[in-house]
C-alpha positions as CSV (number, residue, x, y, z in Angstrom):
1,M,148.1,121.8,126.0
2,E,145.0,124.1,125.9
3,N,142.1,123.5,123.6
4,P,141.7,126.6,121.4
5,R,137.9,126.2,121.4
6,Q,137.8,126.6,125.2
7,N,139.0,130.2,124.8
8,T,136.5,131.2,122.2
9,P,133.0,132.4,123.0
10,P,130.2,130.1,122.0
11,E,128.7,130.7,118.6
12,Y,125.0,130.9,118.1
13,V,123.2,128.9,115.5
14,T,119.5,128.7,114.5
15,V,118.1,125.2,113.8
16,E,114.7,123.9,113.1
17,I,113.5,120.7,114.7
18,Y,110.1,119.3,113.9
19,D,108.9,122.7,112.5
20,Q,110.1,124.6,115.6
21,T,112.9,127.1,115.5
22,Y,115.6,127.0,118.2
23,H,118.5,129.4,118.8
24,L,121.3,127.4,120.4
25,S,124.9,128.2,121.3
26,G,127.9,126.0,121.4
27,Q,131.6,125.8,120.4
28,N,130.8,123.9,117.2
29,P,127.8,125.2,115.2
30,E,128.2,122.5,112.5
31,H,128.0,119.8,115.1
32,I,124.8,121.4,116.6
33,R,123.3,121.5,113.1
34,E,124.1,117.8,112.6
35,L,122.6,116.8,115.9
36,A,119.5,118.9,115.2
37,A,119.1,117.3,111.8
38,E,119.3,113.8,113.5
39,V,116.7,114.7,116.1
40,D,114.4,116.2,113.4
41,A,114.7,113.1,111.3
42,K,114.0,110.8,114.2
43,M,111.0,112.8,115.3
44,R,109.6,112.7,111.7
45,A,110.2,109.0,111.5
46,V,108.3,108.5,114.8
47,A,105.4,110.7,113.6
48,A,105.3,108.9,110.3
49,E,104.4,105.7,112.2
50,G,101.1,107.5,112.9
51,R,100.8,106.6,116.6
52,T,100.5,110.3,117.8
53,V,100.3,113.8,116.5
54,D,101.2,115.4,119.9
55,S,104.7,116.9,119.4
56,L,105.7,116.2,123.0
57,R,104.9,112.5,122.7
58,V,106.7,112.4,119.4
59,A,109.7,114.0,121.1
60,V,109.6,111.4,123.9
61,L,109.4,108.5,121.5
62,A,112.2,109.9,119.4
63,A,114.3,110.4,122.6
64,L,113.7,106.8,123.6
65,N,114.7,105.6,120.1
66,L,117.9,107.7,120.2
67,A,118.7,106.5,123.7
68,D,118.3,102.9,122.6
69,E,120.6,103.5,119.6
70,L,123.2,105.1,121.9
71,S,122.9,102.2,124.3
72,M,123.5,99.7,121.5
73,A,126.3,101.7,120.1
74,S,128.1,102.1,123.4
75,G,127.9,98.4,124.2
76,A,127.6,99.1,127.9
77,N,124.8,97.2,129.4
78,H,123.5,96.5,125.9
79,T,120.9,93.9,126.9
80,L,119.6,95.7,129.9
81,G,119.5,99.1,128.1
82,H,117.7,97.6,125.1
83,A,115.2,95.8,127.2
84,R,114.5,98.9,129.3
85,A,114.0,101.1,126.2
86,A,111.7,98.4,124.7
87,S,109.8,98.3,127.9
88,L,109.4,102.1,128.1
89,R,108.3,102.2,124.4
90,G,105.7,99.5,125.2
91,L,104.4,101.4,128.2
92,L,104.2,104.7,126.2
93,D,102.5,102.9,123.3
94,E,99.8,101.5,125.7
95,V,99.1,105.0,127.1
96,L,98.9,106.5,123.6
97,E,96.6,103.7,122.5
98,E,94.3,104.2,125.5
99,E,94.2,108.0,124.8
100,R,93.4,107.3,121.2
101,K,90.5,105.1,122.2
102,T,89.1,107.6,124.8
103,G,89.8,110.6,122.6
104,S,91.6,112.5,125.4
């Protein structure tokens, strides 16, 4: 049986993530809005920790957090994924702390 969404053209939706506007397309605009809201919330939570104001670094830290949550939710390689995400967060925190000290 064919999926009716496969035959419809993608719809465009405008979302705002961390004060930036993005024009995205997809088969389910409401799902895109929900994902954008989740990413925005995660980026704002990371920024609220005060480790960095650089939006790229905030995005990377938010992505690591979301990847860690996905890894835990999926259950596949839970321990390995969690340890890897924690290790990456630690490495990035070290770089950010060094940059804060040197002012670069």
